[in-house]
C-alpha positions in Angstrom: -53.6 -35.3 17.1 -52.1 -32.9 14.5 -54.1 -32.6 11.0 -52.3 -32.2 7.7 -52.3 -28.6 6.5 -53.2 -29.7 3.0 -55.5 -32.6 3.3 -56.7 -32.5 6.9 -55.7 -36.1 7.4 -54.2 -37.2 11.0 -50.4 -36.8 11.0 -49.2 -40.4 12.0 -45.7 -39.2 13.1 -43.7 -38.5 16.3 -41.9 -35.7 14.7 -42.6 -32.5 16.5 -44.2 -29.5 14.5 -44.8 -31.7 11.4 -47.7 -29.9 9.4 -48.1 -32.3 6.4 -48.9 -35.9 6.5 -46.7 -36.7 3.6 -44.2 -35.4 1.2 -46.9 -35.5 -1.7 -49.1 -33.4 0.5 -46.4 -30.8 1.0 -45.7 -30.6 -2.6 -49.3 -30.3 -3.5 -49.8 -27.6 -0.9 -46.8 -25.6 -2.4 -48.2 -25.9 -5.9 -51.6 -24.7 -4.7 -50.1 -21.7 -2.9 -47.9 -20.8 -6.0 -50.9 -21.0 -8.2 -52.8 -18.4 -6.4 -52.2 -14.7 -7.4 -50.8 -13.3 -4.2 -50.1 -9.4 -4.4 -46.4 -8.8 -4.4 -44.7 -6.6 -1.7 -43.5 -3.2 -2.9 -39.9 -3.1 -3.9 -39.3 -0.2 -1.5 -40.5 -2.4 1.5 -38.4 -5.4 0.3 -35.1 -3.5 -0.4 -35.5 -1.5 2.7 -35.7 -4.6 4.8 -32.7 -6.0 3.3 -30.6 -2.9 3.5 -31.8 -2.5 7.2 -30.7 -6.0 8.1 -27.2 -5.6 6.5 -26.8 -2.3 8.3 -27.7 -4.0 11.6 -25.1 -6.8 10.9 -22.4 -4.2 10.0 -23.1 -2.6 13.4 -22.8 -5.9 15.1 -19.4 -6.5 13.3 -18.2 -3.2 14.4 -19.3 -3.7 18.0 -17.6 -7.0 18.2 -14.3 -6.1 17.0 -14.5 -2.9 18.9 -14.8 -4.8 22.0 -12.5 -7.8 21.2 -10.1 -5.9 19.1 -7.8 -8.3 17.1 -8.7 -11.3 19.2 -9.0 -14.5 17.3 -12.5 -14.9 18.9 -13.8 -12.1 17.0 -14.6 -13.9 13.7 -16.4 -16.9 15.3 -18.3 -14.7 17.8 -19.5 -12.2 15.1 -20.5 -15.1 13.0 -22.5 -17.0 15.6 -24.2 -13.9 16.8 -25.1 -12.7 13.1 -26.6 -16.1 12.5 -28.7 -15.8 15.8 -29.7 -12.2 15.0 -31.0 -13.4 11.6 -32.9 -16.3 13.0 -34.9 -14.2 15.2 -35.6 -11.8 12.3 -36.9 -14.7 10.3 -39.3 -15.6 13.1 -40.5 -12.1 13.1 -41.0 -11.9 9.4 -42.3 -15.4 8.7 -45.3 -17.3 10.0 -44.9 -20.4 12.2 -45.9 -22.7 9.3 -43.1 -20.8 7.2 -40.5 -21.1 9.8 -41.3 -24.9 10.2 -41.0 -25.5 6.5 -37.7 -23.4 6.3 -36.0 -25.6 9.0 -37.4 -28.9 8.1 -36.6 -31.7 5.4 -39.9 -33.1 4.0 -38.0 -35.7 1.9 -34.5 -36.7 3.3 -33.7 -38.8 0.2 -34.3 -36.0 -2.1 -32.5 -33.6 -0.1 -29.5 -36.1 0.0 -29.5 -36.3 -3.9 -29.7 -32.6 -4.1 -26.7 -32.1 -1.6 -24.7 -34.7 -3.7 -25.6 -32.8 -7.0 -24.5 -29.4 -5.6 -21.2 -30.7 -4.5 -20.6 -32.3 -7.9 -21.6 -29.1 -9.8 -19.5 -27.2 -7.2 -16.5 -29.1 -8.1 -16.7 -29.8 -11.8 -18.6 -26.7 -12.9 -18.4 -23.7 -10.5 -14.8 -24.2 -9.4 -13.4 -24.5 -13.1 -15.5 -21.4 -14.3 -14.4 -19.5 -11.2 -10.7 -20.1 -11.9 -11.0 -19.1 -15.4 -13.0 -16.0 -14.6 -10.7 -14.9 -11.8 -7.6 -15.2 -14.0 -9.2 -13.1 -16.7 -10.9 -10.4 -14.4 -8.7 -10.1 -11.3 -5.2 -11.3 -12.6 -3.5 -9.5 -9.8 -5.7 -10.6 -7.0 -4.2 -11.9 -3.8 -5.3 -14.9 -2.0 -8.5 -14.8 0.0 -8.2 -13.2 3.5 -9.3 -16.4 5.2 -6.3 -18.3 3.8 -4.0 -15.5 5.2 -5.6 -16.0 8.6 -4.9 -19.7 8.5 -1.4 -18.9 7.6 -0.9 -16.5 10.5 -3.0 -18.5 13.0 -1.2 -20.5 15.9 -1.7 -24.2 16.1 -4.2 -23.7 18.9 -6.3 -21.3 16.9 -6.4 -23.2 13.7 -9.1 -25.6 14.9 -11.2 -22.6 16.0 -10.9 -20.8 12.7 -11.7 -24.1 11.0 -14.9 -24.6 13.0 -15.8 -21.0 12.3 -15.4 -21.5 8.5 -16.7 -24.8 8.2 -19.6 -24.7 10.5 -20.6 -21.3 11.7 -20.2 -19.5 8.4 -22.7 -21.9 6.4 -25.1 -21.5 9.3 -25.0 -17.8 9.3 -24.7 -17.3 5.6 -27.4 -19.6 4.7 -29.9 -17.9 7.1 -28.9 -14.5 5.9 -28.7 -15.0 2.2 -31.1 -18.0 1.3 -33.3 -17.5 4.4 -33.9 -13.8 4.7 -32.5 -12.1 1.8 -33.9 -14.7 -1.0 -37.1 -15.0 1.0 -37.8 -11.1 0.9 -36.7 -11.0 -2.8 -39.3 -13.8 -3.5 -42.0 -11.5 -2.2 -41.5 -9.2 -5.0 -39.8 -11.0 -7.8 -40.1 -14.3 -9.7 -38.1 -17.1 -8.0 -35.4 -17.2 -10.8 -34.9 -13.5 -10.6 -34.8 -13.6 -6.7 -32.2 -16.3 -6.8 -30.0 -14.5 -9.1 -30.2 -11.1 -7.2 -29.5 -12.8 -4.0 -26.6 -14.6 -5.5 -25.2 -11.3 -6.8 -25.4 -9.8 -3.3 -23.8 -13.0 -1.7 -21.0 -12.5 -4.3 -20.5 -8.8 -3.6 -20.2 -9.8 0.1 -17.1 -11.7 -0.6 -13.6 -10.6 -1.7 -13.0 -10.1 -5.4 -11.0 -13.3 -5.7 -14.0 -15.4 -4.2 -16.8 -13.6 -6.0 -17.1 -16.1 -9.0 -17.2 -19.1 -6.6 -19.7 -17.2 -4.2 -22.0 -16.3 -7.1 -21.9 -19.9 -8.5 -22.6 -21.4 -5.0 -25.3 -18.9 -4.3 -27.1 -19.9 -7.5 -27.1 -23.6 -6.2 -28.0 -23.0 -2.7 -30.6 -20.6 -3.8 -32.1 -23.1 -6.1 -32.2 -26.0 -3.7 -33.9 -23.5 -1.1 -36.7 -22.7 -3.6 -37.0 -26.4 -4.6 -37.3 -27.9 -1.1 -38.7 -24.8 0.8 -36.0 -25.2 3.3 -32.5 -23.8 4.1 -31.1 -27.1 5.5 -30.1 -29.0 2.4 -28.2 -25.7 1.3 -26.5 -25.3 4.7 -25.4 -28.9 4.8 -24.0 -28.7 1.5 -22.4 -25.3 2.1 -20.9 -26.7 5.4 -19.6 -29.8 3.5 -18.0 -27.6 0.9 -16.4 -25.2 3.3 -15.2 -28.2 5.4 -13.6 -29.7 2.4 -11.9 -26.4 1.4 -10.7 -25.9 4.9 -9.0 -29.4 5.1 -7.3 -28.7 1.8 -5.9 -25.3 2.9 -4.8 -26.8 6.4 -3.1 -29.8 4.7 -1.3 -27.7 2.1 -0.1 -25.4 4.9 1.1 -28.1 7.0 2.8 -29.6 4.1 4.7 -26.3 3.4 5.8 -26.1 7.0 7.2 -29.6 7.2 
């Protein structure tokens, strides 16, 4: 029988790899760990790790499109492979207990409330601010490349593209930006600073017209990752948001072509 990592009580659950007997023990353990003065990683090590992984992903991108060319399979294959690559990197960087926490949801009801809160803030706060900032800073910006891809895609490839944007992209991006990059930054900086820096990197990785939306989303996903210790709630919120946008784009394009 497994014992709780915090209080050493027996874990009366059939869930595999559970390391805490209750949500309260999980929170108490996190507070105990955060209260201890742990040595910070060097800035050089943190940034070298981040840059190294980004270079490796860029090399993977070049390899995939060199092999597949302009194939419509290029984007989903790269997105999936990049997510898998980052997953195995995370397993090398973190302990077994940290990996378990990163991919578990200790309190599902709280996670559900946080996901709903993220979506509400995305729609009623982040999106309006993004529209205003984009009109002021990038008045001549063209539409996002992904929308162009939907416009040029055949009927058979739209489903593949939608699956890539709504499912594979949140999976890969949350593992990279909130799992690895934010996690590495938290080894050096305070949580708030780490969230802001990782959100800036997330925004820079997007096109200019999408940077505001990406930065706001990065703040929300980073906040919920720090609050819960898991990438799963942010990944689910990200997937719902991308899925919603994908449905809107496909519906608008279908209406235009009728």
